[in-house]
VOBA-1610 file (N, C-alpha, C; in pm, whole numbers, padded with zeros to 5 digits, always signed):
BEGIN
Met+11597+12730+04665Met+11482+12643+04715Met+11428+12535+04620Lys+11410+12426+04680Lys+11387+12311+04603Lys+11258+12220+04667Cys+11155+12208+04588Cys+11051+12143+04644Cys+11039+11998+04585Arg+11009+11892+04667Arg+11017+11753+04625Arg+10873+11700+04630Pro+10834+11602+04563Pro+10707+11548+04561Pro+10701+11447+04691Pro+10574+11426+04732Pro+10546+11349+04851Pro+10606+11220+04829Pro+10633+11135+04934Pro+10684+11010+04929Pro+10578+10918+04880Phe+10612+10800+04852Phe+10503+10702+04814Phe+10407+10676+04926Leu+10283+10668+04896Leu+10180+10664+04991Leu+10132+10502+04998Pro+10123+10445+05117Pro+10091+10315+05133Pro+09952+10294+05084Cys+09916+10156+05050Cys+09784+10135+05002Cys+09692+10131+05116Ile+09564+10179+05074Ile+09454+10173+05182Ile+09329+10106+05109Pro+09242+10050+05179Pro+09130+09978+05112Pro+09030+10075+05033Leu+09073+10152+04957Leu+08994+10253+04901Leu+09040+10279+04741Ala+08939+10314+04663Ala+08966+10350+04529Ala+08987+10500+04530Ile+09113+10544+04488Ile+09142+10692+04510Ile+09189+10753+04364Ala+09116+10849+04332Ala+09150+10924+04213Ala+09201+11059+04241Leu+09335+11089+04202Leu+09397+11215+04224Leu+09446+11263+04107Ser+09452+11398+04079Ser+09522+11448+03975Ser+09610+11573+04010Gly+09706+11605+03913Gly+09781+11719+03957Gly+09919+11676+03996Gly+10006+11774+04050Gly+10142+11771+04097Gly+10163+11806+04230Val+10291+11870+04249Val+10329+11870+04388Val+10368+12001+04447Val+10412+12100+04368Val+10468+12221+04434Val+10416+12344+04380Gly+10403+12451+04444Gly+10348+12572+04397Gly+10431+12700+04443Cys+10496+12774+04347Cys+10583+12878+04375Cys+10572+12985+04271Gly+10588+13111+04308Gly+10589+13211+04215Gly+10599+13345+04273Gln+10596+13457+04196Gln+10599+13597+04233Gln+10487+13674+04157Ile+10444+13789+04208Ile+10353+13868+04141Ile+10418+14002+04122Arg+10378+14070+04007Arg+10426+14212+03995Arg+10307+14296+03970Asp+10327+14419+04033Asp+10224+14529+04008Asp+10269+14591+03878Ser+10182+14686+03845Ser+10204+14763+03715Ser+10340+14838+03718Ser+10398+14852+03841Ser+10527+14933+03844Ser+10641+14835+03819Gly+10601+14696+03813Gly+10721+14599+03789Gly+10777+14544+03918Val+10724+14601+04041Val+10776+14560+04158Val+10707+14442+04216Ala+10790+14341+04254Ala+10733+14216+04305Ala+10676+14233+04439Gly+10560+14158+04462Gly+10498+14167+04608Gly+10396+14064+04628Ala+10350+14057+04750Ala+10238+13975+04788Ala+10113+14033+04761Pro+10003+13957+04715Pro+09872+14002+04692Pro+09807+14059+04826Asn+09737+14151+04804Asn+09651+14212+04914Asn+09570+14102+04981Gly+09572+14085+05105Gly+09490+13985+05169Gly+09548+13841+05161Gly+09647+13832+05089Gly+09700+13702+05065Gly+09796+13644+05171Arg+09887+13547+05148Arg+09961+13483+05225Arg+10109+13511+05195Gly+10142+13632+05168Gly+10274+13654+05109Gly+10391+13582+05188Gly+10498+13544+05110Gly+10600+13455+05163Gly+10725+13528+05184Asn+10827+13448+05177Asn+10964+13496+05192Asn+11030+13545+05067Ser+11139+13621+05080Ser+11214+13676+04963Ser+11252+13563+04880Ala+11251+13566+04747Ala+11300+13474+04663Ala+11439+13508+04625Ala+11520+13424+04552Ala+11650+13449+04521Ala+11662+13571+04429Ser+11573+13601+04360Ser+11564+13719+04262Ser+11530+13851+04338Gly+11506+13842+04464Gly+11476+13969+04542Gly+11321+14000+04548Gly+11226+13920+04487Gly+11082+13939+04478Gly+11028+13869+04610Val+10902+13879+04615Val+10834+13815+04739Val+10739+13701+04678Leu+10771+13591+04735Leu+10678+13482+04679Leu+10531+13492+04715Ala+10455+13477+04608Ala+10311+13483+04626Ala+10245+13362+04675Gly+10160+13366+04778Gly+10080+13264+04831Gly+09947+13273+04796Gly+09850+13266+04897Gly+09716+13281+04860Gly+09673+13424+04809Ser+09564+13444+04761Ser+09545+13576+04683Ser+09432+13632+04741Ala+09331+13573+04803Ala+09197+13631+04824Ala+09153+13646+04974Gly+09248+13599+05052Gly+09225+13630+05201Gly+09090+13557+05236Asp+09049+13596+05373Asp+08924+13524+05417Asp+08798+13552+05354Ala+08804+13675+05277Ala+08677+13714+05214Ala+08635+13613+05099Glu+08730+13570+05033Glu+08712+13490+04903Glu+08761+13343+04908Gly+08909+13347+04884Gly+08960+13216+04876Gly+09025+13169+05010Gly+09030+13250+05107Gly+09082+13206+05231Gly+09021+13099+05311Ala+09094+13044+05410Ala+09023+12941+05497Ala+08913+12996+05578Val+08812+12908+05581Val+08696+12951+05673Val+08691+12842+05780Thr+08667+12896+05901Thr+08684+12804+06029Thr+08551+12811+06096Glu+08436+12868+06074Glu+08321+12867+06172Glu+08242+12749+06156Ala+08219+12666+06045Ala+08114+12578+06033Ala+08174+12445+06058Thr+08074+12353+06088Thr+08113+12209+06106Thr+08181+12147+05993Tyr+08115+12177+05870Tyr+08166+12115+05738Tyr+08205+12228+05649Ala+08287+12208+05547Ala+08326+12300+05455Ala+08347+12246+05311Gly+08335+12324+05206Gly+08362+12244+05083Gly+08357+12348+04966Ala+08348+12289+04851Ala+08339+12369+04732Ala+08259+12296+04624Val+08190+12374+04542Val+08128+12335+04415Val+08192+12392+04304Leu+08246+12340+04202Leu+08312+12391+04097Leu+08253+12363+03964Ala+08241+12473+03889Ala+08190+12460+03738Ala+08313+12519+03655Met+08362+12422+03568Met+08494+12450+03499Met+08488+12446+03362Leu+08522+12552+03278Leu+08535+12554+03130Leu+08680+12549+03109Thr+08731+12441+03029Thr+08866+12423+03007Thr+08880+12434+02856Glu+08974+12518+02814Glu+09014+12540+02672Glu+09148+12491+02640Arg+09154+12396+02543Arg+09274+12333+02490Arg+09279+12369+02345Gly+09338+12477+02312Gly+09332+12528+02180Gly+09197+12559+02136Pro+09150+12513+02022Pro+09007+12544+01984Pro+08898+12457+02058Thr+08945+12360+02130Thr+08843+12263+02199Thr+08819+12318+02336Lys+08689+12295+02371Lys+08634+12343+02495Lys+08564+12217+02557Ser+08589+12211+02688Ser+08528+12096+02769Ser+08459+12152+02892Phe+08367+12089+02953Phe+08294+12144+03061Phe+08287+12020+03161Val+08298+12064+03308Val+08295+11962+03406Val+08258+12032+03537Ala+08183+11951+03624Ala+08149+12010+03755Ala+08203+11909+03861Arg+08245+11969+03971Arg+08318+11899+04087Arg+08259+11942+04218Ala+08261+11850+04307Ala+08229+11893+04447Ala+08314+11812+04558Val+08338+11882+04660Val+08428+11815+04756Val+08386+11893+04884Phe+08376+11801+04990Phe+08342+11843+05133Phe+08430+11776+05229Ala+08452+11835+05357Ala+08532+11778+05456Ala+08484+11834+05585Ala+08515+11766+05684Ala+08491+11820+05831Ala+08589+11919+05863Gly+08541+12022+05922Gly+08663+12129+05968Gly+08653+12247+05885Pro+08751+12330+05898Pro+08774+12455+05820Pro+08794+12427+05674Arg+08746+12518+05589Arg+08762+12504+05441Arg+08913+12537+05407Pro+08975+12447+05326Pro+09107+12491+05289Pro+09111+12611+05200Ser+09225+12679+05195Ser+09241+12801+05115Ser+09249+12756+04969Ile+09186+12840+04887Ile+09185+12819+04740Ile+09309+12893+04696Gly+09373+12839+04604Gly+09503+12898+04540Gly+09625+12809+04555Gly+09745+12869+04554Gly+09874+12817+04560Gly+09900+12788+04711Cys+10028+12757+04733Cys+10075+12726+04872Cys+10118+12840+04946Pro+10114+12840+05086Pro+10174+12943+05163Pro+10321+12951+05124Gln+10367+13064+05100Gln+10508+13088+05055Gln+10549+13015+04943Cys+10441+12966+04862Cys+10450+12903+04726Cys+10494+12753+04726Cys+10589+12715+04803Cys+10635+12581+04797Cys+10586+12491+04890Cys+10518+12379+04863Cys+10466+12287+04954Cys+10563+12172+04972Ser+10596+12128+05089Ser+10678+11998+05106Ser+10573+11879+05112Ser+10634+11764+05124Ser+10553+11646+05147Ser+10467+11637+05268Thr+10523+11706+05365Thr+10444+11704+05503Thr+10323+11798+05496Asp+10309+11868+05386Asp+10189+11967+05382Asp+10057+11885+05333Arg+10073+11763+05284Arg+09950+11695+05227Arg+09956+11551+05294Gly+09840+11491+05274Gly+09837+11356+05326Gly+09688+11306+05321Leu+09672+11179+05286Leu+09542+11121+05277Leu+09469+11127+05418Pro+09333+11145+05419Pro+09256+11143+05549Pro+09234+11003+05585Pro+09200+10971+05706Pro+09163+10833+05746Pro+09055+10786+05658Pro+09043+10651+05631Pro+08937+10588+05544Pro+08801+10591+05594Asp+08747+10707+05625Asp+08609+10721+05680Asp+08531+10779+05568Lys+08401+10764+05583Lys+08310+10828+05468Lys+08331+10976+05486Pro+08361+11047+05370Pro+08359+11192+05383Pro+08209+11237+05384Pro+08203+11365+05439Pro+08056+11421+05447Pro+08017+11453+05294Asp+07885+11455+05269Asp+07826+11502+05138Asp+07701+11566+05150Ala+07647+11624+05043Ala+07532+11707+05044Ala+07432+11636+04955Ser+07447+11509+04944Ser+07363+11434+04853Ser+07366+11484+04715Gln+07263+11484+04624Gln+07256+11530+04499Gln+07273+11679+04487Ile+07365+11714+04386Ile+07387+11868+04374Ile+07363+11889+04230Ser+07285+11986+04192Ser+07248+12020+04058Ser+07306+12154+04027Val+07370+12157+03895Val+07415+12294+03845Val+07311+12335+03726Leu+07254+12431+03743Leu+07154+12471+03643Leu+07178+12610+03585Pro+07123+12645+03471Pro+07122+12789+03417Pro+07049+12871+03520Ala+07076+12992+03548Ala+07016+13087+03635Ala+06889+13122+03597Ser+06868+13104+03459Ser+06734+13145+03399Ser+06631+13033+03418Gly+06686+12916+03459Gly+06591+12790+03471Gly+06617+12709+03367Gly+06538+12586+03369Gly+06560+12486+03273Gly+06629+12358+03315Glu+06664+12277+03234Glu+06735+12142+03262Glu+06856+12174+03322Ala+06907+12078+03418Ala+07036+12089+03475Ala+07151+12073+03374Leu+07251+12149+03395Leu+07366+12137+03304Leu+07451+12014+03353Ala+07449+11989+03490Ala+07541+11896+03541Ala+07476+11843+03676Thr+07486+11711+03706Thr+07442+11661+03831Thr+07536+11581+03892Leu+07582+11614+04024Leu+07676+11539+04101Leu+07623+11457+04208Val+07646+11328+04210Val+07586+11231+04299Val+07702+11158+04379Pro+07696+11159+04509Pro+07813+11088+04574Pro+07815+10934+04562Glu+07938+10888+04555Glu+07950+10740+04526Glu+07899+10668+04654Val+07860+10540+04633Val+07821+10458+04736Val+07945+10439+04845Phe+07928+10445+04960Phe+08034+10430+05069Phe+07979+10372+05184Glu+08015+10239+05213Glu+07968+10169+05316Glu+08073+10085+05384Asp+08058+10078+05513Asp+08161+09991+05596Asp+08309+10041+05572Gly+08317+10181+05549Gly+08461+10232+05532Gly+08516+10210+05405Arg+08440+10156+05298Arg+08491+10128+05170Arg+08410+10213+05071Gly+08479+10266+04976Gly+08402+10325+04861Gly+08510+10405+04775Ala+08465+10479+04686Ala+08563+10556+04598Ala+08575+10691+04645Leu+08699+10727+04653Leu+08724+10878+04685Leu+08790+10945+04571His+08772+11069+04574His+08819+11151+04448His+08880+11278+04502Gly+08985+11310+04440Gly+09059+11442+04482Gly+09076+11513+04354Ser+09126+11640+04375Ser+09135+11731+04257Ser+09247+11840+04297Ser+09307+11885+04198Ser+09412+12000+04215Ser+09357+12119+04146Asp+09225+12118+04099Asp+09166+12236+04031Asp+09163+12356+04121Leu+09160+12347+04252Leu+09147+12467+04341Leu+09274+12501+04401Gly+09384+12424+04360Gly+09500+12448+04429Gly+09565+12334+04519Trp+09675+12340+04574Trp+09734+12243+04660Trp+09654+12199+04770Ser+09594+12292+04857Ser+09542+12241+04966Ser+09414+12148+04943Trp+09378+12133+04821Trp+09245+12051+04799Trp+09282+11925+04749Phe+09427+11878+04768Phe+09472+11749+04756Phe+09420+11656+04883Ala+09425+11724+04996Ala+09400+11638+05106Ala+09267+11609+05141Pro+09164+11698+05120Pro+09020+11670+05157Pro+08965+11583+05034Leu+08958+11453+05044Leu+08909+11367+04938Leu+08758+11369+04947Ser+08693+11353+04839Ser+08552+11346+04834Ser+08492+11219+04770Asp+08357+11195+04805Asp+08297+11088+04746Asp+08229+11117+04616Tyr+08247+11248+04557Tyr+08182+11292+04435Tyr+08282+11274+04331Ala+08249+11202+04232Ala+08334+11196+04105Ala+08300+11322+04018Ala+08389+11358+03939Ala+08366+11467+03842Ala+08247+11442+03750Ala+08168+11537+03718Ala+08060+11496+03642Ala+08063+11595+03503Pro+08051+11523+03386Pro+08056+11615+03275Pro+07933+11706+03262Ser+07944+11823+03213Ser+07838+11920+03200Ser+07807+11969+03073Arg+07683+11991+03050Arg+07649+12069+02917Arg+07715+12203+02924Ala+07729+12255+02797Ala+07807+12384+02773Ala+07729+12502+02841Trp+07809+12589+02889Trp+07769+12730+02936Trp+07878+12819+02881Lys+07861+12945+02905Lys+07945+13042+02846Lys+08015+13124+02956Ala+08139+13169+02927Ala+08209+13255+03004Ala+08123+13388+03036Gly+08121+13421+03168Gly+08025+13523+03198Gly+07882+13485+03245Asp+07846+13369+03232Asp+07720+13309+03270Asp+07716+13321+03433Val+07588+13320+03483Val+07573+13283+03627Val+07478+13158+03628Leu+07534+13072+03707Leu+07470+12933+03715Leu+07407+12913+03867Glu+07303+12836+03872Glu+07245+12812+04001Glu+07293+12676+04057Val+07332+12678+04181Val+07368+12546+04246Val+07267+12521+04352Ile+07217+12385+04354Ile+07115+12357+04448Ile+07158+12213+04495Ala+07180+12199+04631Ala+07218+12070+04695Ala+07105+12026+04795Leu+07067+11897+04780Leu+06949+11844+04851Leu+06996+11831+04992Gly+07113+11798+05035Gly+07162+11781+05166Gly+07152+11660+05234Asn+07270+11619+05309Asn+07283+11498+05377Asn+07352+11546+05508Glu+07481+11484+05529Glu+07558+11536+05639Glu+07565+11684+05637Val+07599+11739+05513Val+07603+11876+05477Val+07476+11924+05467Ala+07414+12005+05544Ala+07278+12056+05521Ala+07248+12117+05392Pro+07129+12121+05349Pro+07079+12180+05214Pro+07143+12316+05203Phe+07200+12350+05078Phe+07219+12485+05042Phe+07191+12515+04895Ser+07192+12642+04860Ser+07181+12679+04728Ser+07242+12824+04710Gly+07278+12847+04575Gly+07333+12994+04569Gly+07376+13014+04418Met+07423+13120+04366Met+07457+13157+04246Met+07612+13141+04229Leu+07652+13065+04128Leu+07786+13048+04093Leu+07817+13136+03977Arg+07913+13235+03979Arg+07953+13315+03860Arg+08055+13254+03794Ala+08046+13237+03661Ala+08146+13153+03580Ala+08272+13242+03566Gly+08259+13389+03563Gly+08364+13461+03545Gly+08385+13496+03390Pro+08464+13590+03356Pro+08484+13625+03215Pro+08579+13525+03154Ala+08588+13544+03015Ala+08690+13471+02946Ala+08823+13512+02975Leu+08923+13429+02956Leu+09069+13474+02982Leu+09107+13520+02847Thr+09167+13656+02860Thr+09205+13713+02734Thr+09338+13782+02756Gly+09412+13807+02649Gly+09546+13877+02679Gly+09652+13800+02734Val+09641+13670+02731Val+09733+13569+02803Val+09863+13574+02719Ser+09972+13596+02774Ser+10109+13609+02704Ser+10212+13548+02799Pro+10278+13446+02751Pro+10274+13397+02634Pro+10140+13309+02606Ala+10095+13315+02478Ala+09969+13238+02453Ala+09972+13091+02493Ile+09861+13044+02566Ile+09857+12903+02593Ile+09756+12843+02477Gly+09787+12735+02411Gly+09703+12670+02307Gly+09762+12552+02250Ser+09751+12536+02130Ser+09791+12414+02060Ser+09953+12396+02040Ala+10014+12514+02017Ala+10169+12530+01998Ala+10224+12528+02150Pro+10327+12463+02161Pro+10394+12454+02299Pro+10437+12601+02338Val+10419+12630+02474Val+10485+12733+02527Val+10629+12695+02566Val+10727+12776+02513Val+10872+12750+02532Val+10931+12833+02637Ile+10994+12777+02744Ile+11039+12842+02859Ile+11180+12820+02888Asp+11260+12925+02899Asp+11403+12917+02931Asp+11420+12905+03085Tyr+11454+12767+03136Tyr+11470+12762+03269Tyr+11576+12829+03343Thr+11675+12900+03272Thr+11758+12959+03337Thr+11727+13116+03367Arg+11604+13148+03329Arg+11556+13287+03357Arg+11415+13269+03412Pro+11368+13383+03505Pro+11247+13379+03559Pro+11139+13373+03441Phe+11020+13303+03463Phe+10927+13294+03372Phe+10808+13393+03406Glu+10765+13473+03325Glu+10647+13563+03361Glu+10529+13539+03259Ile+10415+13535+03313Ile+10289+13515+03228Ile+10203+13637+03285Ser+10127+13679+03175Ser+10044+13795+03188Ser+09910+13778+03142Trp+09812+13850+03184Trp+09673+13828+03133Trp+09592+13972+03135Thr+09498+13988+03081Thr+09412+14114+03090Thr+09319+14094+03215Pro+09327+14171+03326Pro+09241+14166+03429Pro+09102+14197+03398Glu+09011+14097+03401Glu+08863+14134+03391Glu+08794+14063+03496Gly+08665+14120+03523Gly+08595+14060+03624Gly+08636+14102+03766Asp+08620+14023+03859Asp+08642+14050+04000Asp+08780+14068+04018Ala+08823+14186+04081Ala+08963+14207+04107Ala+09026+14112+04185Asp+08956+14060+04287Asp+09010+13956+04374Asp+08988+13819+04342Ala+08938+13788+04219Ala+08945+13656+04166Ala+09086+13605+04168Ile+09090+13477+04179Ile+09234+13417+04187Ile+09275+13358+04059Met+09402+13400+04019Met+09464+13343+03898Met+09561+13226+03953Leu+09544+13111+03885Leu+09614+12992+03933Leu+09695+12946+03812Leu+09831+12945+03831Leu+09925+12886+03729Leu+09969+12756+03763Gly+09965+12656+03677Gly+10025+12527+03700Gly+10128+12505+03587Ile+10239+12479+03635Ile+10368+12465+03543Ile+10451+12345+03580Pro+10491+12256+03509Pro+10594+12140+03560Pro+10724+12190+03580Asn+10782+12116+03673Asn+10935+12121+03683Asn+10979+11982+03712Ala+11108+11973+03742Ala+11161+11850+03748Ala+11104+11750+03859Asp+11032+11822+03963Asp+10979+11741+04063Asp+10842+11714+04064Gly+10765+11774+03958Gly+10620+11762+03957Gly+10564+11892+03888Ile+10466+11955+03967Ile+10394+12070+03909Ile+10410+12181+04013Cys+10446+12301+03972Cys+10443+12425+04046Cys+10305+12473+04041Tyr+10245+12510+04150Tyr+10118+12587+04155Tyr+10148+12733+04207Cys+10132+12826+04139Cys+10147+12960+04169Cys+10028+13041+04145Asp+10007+13140+04248Asp+09881+13216+04239Asp+09891+13368+04245Ala+09801+13433+04207Ala+09813+13582+04214Ala+09671+13643+04201Pro+09645+13757+04261Pro+09501+13818+04233Pro+09485+13858+04083Asn+09374+13853+04039Asn+09340+13879+03901Asn+09391+14016+03867Ser+09374+14111+03963Ser+09406+14256+03940Ser+09557+14280+03917Ala+09636+14172+03955Ala+09782+14186+03926Ala+09826+14194+03790Gly+09756+14122+03696Gly+09778+14115+03555Gly+09897+14033+03514Ser+09982+14002+03615Ser+10097+13906+03575Ser+10147+13832+03702Leu+10235+13724+03678Leu+10297+13656+03780Leu+10422+13598+03739Val+10517+13588+03809Val+10664+13555+03782Val+10694+13442+03864Val+10753+13334+03799Val+10800+13210+03850Val+10968+13217+03853Asp+11017+13218+03962Asp+11165+13233+03975Asp+11226+13116+03907Ser+11343+13142+03848Ser+11413+13039+03758Ser+11458+12926+03858Ala+11481+12943+03980Ala+11539+12842+04073Ala+11428+12716+04093Leu+11306+12759+04040Leu+11197+12673+04065Leu+11172+12595+03936Leu+11236+12621+03835Leu+11215+12558+03704Leu+11326+12458+03674Gly+11294+12367+03588Gly+11391+12256+03547Gly+11340+12212+03416Ala+11440+12152+03334Ala+11413+12106+03202Ala+11320+12002+03200Val+11205+12017+03132Val+11092+11916+03148Val+10997+11959+03034Ala+10919+11865+02983Ala+10809+11892+02889Ala+10679+11847+02956Gly+10571+11907+02940Gly+10438+11864+02991Gly+10347+11961+02961Glu+10252+11984+03055Glu+10134+12072+03036Glu+10142+12200+03128Ile+10097+12310+03073Ile+10078+12437+03152Ile+09930+12473+03151Ser+09903+12530+03269Ser+09754+12577+03264Ser+09750+12710+03345Leu+09644+12785+03316Leu+09630+12918+03363Leu+09468+12922+03390Ala+09430+12940+03511Ala+09284+12941+03562Ala+09253+13078+03614Arg+09134+13127+03595Arg+09072+13229+03666Arg+08961+13180+03756Leu+08977+13183+03884Leu+08885+13135+03971Leu+08795+13240+04035Thr+08666+13243+04002Thr+08578+13347+04060Thr+08493+13282+04174Ile+08493+13342+04280Ile+08449+13271+04414Ile+08322+13339+04463Ser+08225+13272+04495Ser+08111+13318+04573Ser+08101+13228+04704Asn+08069+13275+04813Asn+08057+13204+04931Asn+07906+13192+04983Val+07865+13074+05010Val+07721+13056+05053Val+07728+12963+05184Ala+07632+12970+05261Ala+07633+12878+05383Ala+07504+12804+05404Ser+07508+12673+05452Ser+07393+12598+05503Ser+07401+12612+05654Lys+07310+12534+05706Lys+07303+12540+05866Lys+07419+12495+05925Asn+07512+12412+05867Asn+07630+12355+05925Asn+07750+12356+05837Ala+07747+12441+05722Ala+07855+12431+05624Ala+07880+12554+05570Ser+08011+12580+05520Ser+08054+12700+05456Ser+08101+12642+05314Val+08037+12690+05212Val+08061+12630+05071Val+08103+12749+04982Ala+08220+12719+04906Ala+08261+12809+04797Ala+08201+12761+04669Leu+08141+12850+04596Leu+08086+12830+04462Leu+08179+12881+04371Val+08257+12807+04284Val+08371+12859+04208Val+08356+12833+04060Gly+08353+12954+03980Gly+08351+12934+03849Gly+08500+12937+03798Ala+08529+12848+03715Ala+08685+12834+03665Ala+08684+12841+03508Ile+08759+12943+03458Ile+08794+12947+03330Ile+08939+12914+03317Val+08957+12803+03232Val+09107+12756+03230Val+09157+12736+03074Gln+09274+12768+03071Gln+09358+12744+02933Gln+09466+12655+02973Arg+09473+12541+02886Arg+09578+12434+02910Arg+09638+12413+02773Gly+09760+12388+02772Gly+09832+12354+02650Gly+09972+12290+02678Pro+10037+12245+02583Pro+10179+12191+02604Pro+10278+12287+02637Val+10380+12249+02705Val+10486+12343+02739Val+10628+12259+02751Glu+10734+12339+02690Glu+10860+12283+02703Glu+10946+12374+02775Val+11004+12312+02882Val+11103+12399+02971Val+11237+12348+02937Arg+11325+12426+02878Arg+11442+12386+02836Arg+11555+12486+02845
//
């Protein structure tokens, strides 16, 4: 199975910021070592190695698509560890229609037909969004939508929640955040615009521990002729989503598994000799609703570092 990046996209009269890559594929293993699809997920077809490709991990209760509301979206608070260095950022994205699933691709590999830019209309927003300590005090981060008039403005995309979140572009740029700690609970307050006002508690989720091979300053070295397995210590919500980003010759694989699985395996057929960056994130999801929208409040703890696939 080979996944290829999307074809070149024609120019449109918008400034578009996108990050991330193109494909997501993997397997999960339970404690017995048997590969399988996560409970409530989007399990895929059998891989060449005989395992089951892992798709979404949380079903409708957490990361799965939500279809009831006029608008849908997500507010993300993300702590990224690059070796000893930590950075903090907040993001928000909203779209009309059902909320995309959070995590990797259905059956893991996404083709170029699975994504595409929306028409150049103003995306819905919830006006100013503040992320604050649950105990009160000054905002850690403030998200404000870009000016968007006469079909023109800045649109922003993100791969931090998985492949499905490439398509719904937002008029919110990423906002730097003051520091918070793994395990914290943060309060999110949105003033409301097209998306009606909402508020709720965002759980940051516990720190990532027991990651093997370790992700940090030294490159993770992967043999592309063999399946690659990464493991972690399951902590926090059992149905939190673990999202692995790993480069291959065509872009980036996005693979997911439930936190409770403790490990994830990427089939060797999906790897290729390349150097780049590897990431592993734990996404802890809480769902809130306004009068017309379903919103996921997502705490992300991420480890990033160099990788060499050879």
